[in-house]
C-alpha positions in Angstrom: 0.0 -0.1 0.2 3.0 2.3 0.5 5.0 1.9 -2.7 1.0 1.8 -4.3 0.5 5.9 -2.9 4.6 6.9 -2.5 4.5 6.0 -6.6 0.9 8.4 -7.0 2.2 11.0 -5.6 5.5 10.4 -7.1 3.9 10.8 -10.4 1.7 13.5 -9.3 4.6 15.6 -8.7 4.3 17.9 -6.2 3.5 21.2 -8.1 3.5 23.5 -5.1 5.6 24.7 -2.2 2.9 22.6 0.4 3.1 19.6 -0.9 7.0 19.8 -1.5 6.9 21.0 1.9 5.4 17.7 3.3 7.1 15.4 1.7 10.4 16.6 2.9 8.8 16.5 6.4 7.9 13.2 5.8 11.2 12.2 4.3 13.5 13.9 7.0 11.4 12.0 10.1 12.0 8.9 8.5 15.2 9.3 7.9 15.8 10.4 11.8 13.3 7.8 13.6 15.1 4.9 11.7 18.2 6.5 12.0 18.3 6.7 15.4 16.7 3.1 15.6 19.5 2.0 13.3 22.4 3.3 15.5 21.0 1.6 18.6 19.8 -1.1 17.3 23.9 -1.7 15.7 25.2 -0.2 19.3 23.1 -2.6 21.8 24.0 -5.6 19.1 27.7 -4.5 19.4 27.2 -4.4 23.5 26.0 -7.9 23.7 28.7 -9.3 21.7 31.2 -7.3 23.6 29.7 -7.8 26.4 29.7 -11.8 25.9 33.6 -11.4 24.9 34.1 -9.4 28.2 32.1 -11.8 30.3 34.2 -15.0 28.7 37.8 -12.7 28.8 37.5 -11.7 32.7 34.8 -14.0 34.1 36.0 -17.3 36.3 33.0 -19.0 35.9 33.8 -22.6 35.1 30.1 -24.5 33.6 28.3 -22.1 31.5 24.5 -22.3 32.4 22.1 -24.4 29.9 21.0 -21.8 27.1 23.9 -18.9 27.2 25.6 -18.5 24.0 26.2 -15.8 21.5 22.7 -16.4 19.7 20.7 -14.7 22.6 17.5 -12.6 22.6 19.4 -9.6 22.6 21.2 -10.6 19.8 18.2 -11.9 17.5 16.4 -8.2 18.6 19.4 -6.2 17.8 20.2 -7.5 14.4 16.5 -7.1 13.1 16.1 -3.9 14.8 19.3 -3.1 12.7 18.6 -4.6 9.4 14.7 -3.7 9.3 15.5 0.1 10.2 18.8 0.7 7.9 16.5 -0.6 5.3 13.9 1.6 5.8 16.3 4.2 6.2 18.3 3.5 3.3 15.4 3.7 1.1 14.4 7.0 2.1 17.6 8.9 3.4 20.1 7.3 -0.1 17.6 7.0 -2.3 14.2 9.5 -2.3 15.8 12.2 0.0 19.4 12.0 -2.5 18.0 14.6 -5.4 16.7 17.0 -2.4 19.6 19.5 -1.6 18.6 22.4 -1.7 15.4 21.8 1.0 16.6 23.8 5.0 14.9 20.4 6.6 17.8 18.3 4.6 21.0 20.5 6.4 18.8 20.0 9.5 18.9 16.7 9.4 22.5 16.5 8.5 23.8 19.5 11.0 21.6 19.7 13.8 20.4 15.5 14.3 22.6 13.8 12.2 26.4 15.3 13.0 25.7 17.3 16.6 23.4 14.1 17.0 26.7 11.0 16.1 29.5 13.9 17.8 27.7 14.4 21.2 27.0 10.4 21.5 31.2 9.8 20.9 31.9 12.6 23.5 29.2 11.5 25.8 30.6 7.4 25.6 34.1 9.3 25.7 33.3 11.0 29.1 31.7 8.3 30.9 35.2 6.5 30.3 37.2 9.4 31.4 34.5 9.1 34.4 35.3 5.2 35.5 38.6 5.4 34.8 39.4 8.2 37.0 37.3 6.9 39.6 39.3 4.0 39.4 42.5 5.9 39.8 40.8 8.3 42.9 39.8 5.6 44.8 41.1 3.4 48.0 43.0 0.2 46.7 41.4 -3.1 46.7 37.8 -1.7 47.0 35.7 -2.8 44.2 37.2 -5.2 41.3 38.5 -4.5 37.9 36.3 -6.4 36.2 32.9 -5.0 37.9 34.1 -1.8 37.8 34.9 -1.4 34.5 31.7 -3.7 33.0 30.3 -1.1 31.7 33.5 -0.7 29.1 31.0 -3.1 26.0 28.6 -0.1 26.4 31.1 2.6 25.6 33.1 0.8 23.5 29.7 0.8 21.5 28.3 4.0 21.8 31.3 6.0 20.5 31.7 3.5 17.6 28.5 4.1 16.3 28.5 8.1 17.3 31.6 8.1 15.7 30.2 6.1 12.3 26.6 8.5 12.9 29.2 11.8 12.9 31.4 10.7 9.7 29.1 9.5 7.6 26.9 13.1 8.1 30.3 14.6 7.7 31.3 13.4 5.0 27.8 13.8 3.1 28.3 17.7 3.9 31.3 17.7 3.2 30.5 16.2 -0.2 27.4 18.4 -1.0 29.5 20.9 0.0 32.1 20.6 -2.5 29.2 19.7 -5.3 28.0 22.9 -4.8 31.1 25.6 -5.6 31.5 22.9 -8.5 27.9 24.4 -9.6 28.2 27.8 -8.6 31.7 28.0 -10.8 29.4 26.5 -13.3 26.7 28.7 -13.0 
């Protein structure tokens, strides 16, 4: 139904400022929501894998409980969220919004949401890491085992990685589009 209505609307075209505005609002709201879901799904997936690795590397558990392993409910859910939202985001951002480079909503999405959001996510994760290291360094010796104190590392690494990836991709997009507009201005 969505595809059918999208094709009808695309065939009719956006002849007025209002119809173009509604289409743009739809495109960028969907891009924001699905990019958020993609980032959360990818970060959660990475965190689940890193947590399993952290637990196996530093755990002294001799017997592994039944039903444990890498293919857990959290892994399956995170993977499903990342794959589905990644598909919807890429369709809306990479295909539908790719021809809409003169939109203010596009620049708001790029700068305010994606670039700033990715940078804030990465900086917040780095802040948590610095906090944990300083807290560990300034704590009384033997107050808490290092394995327990640094058990947040998988989440920090996942959040930092996804934040940097979102920031870098969208920064690269801005740079590419800015270079293209400079070339167009020279030829105009």
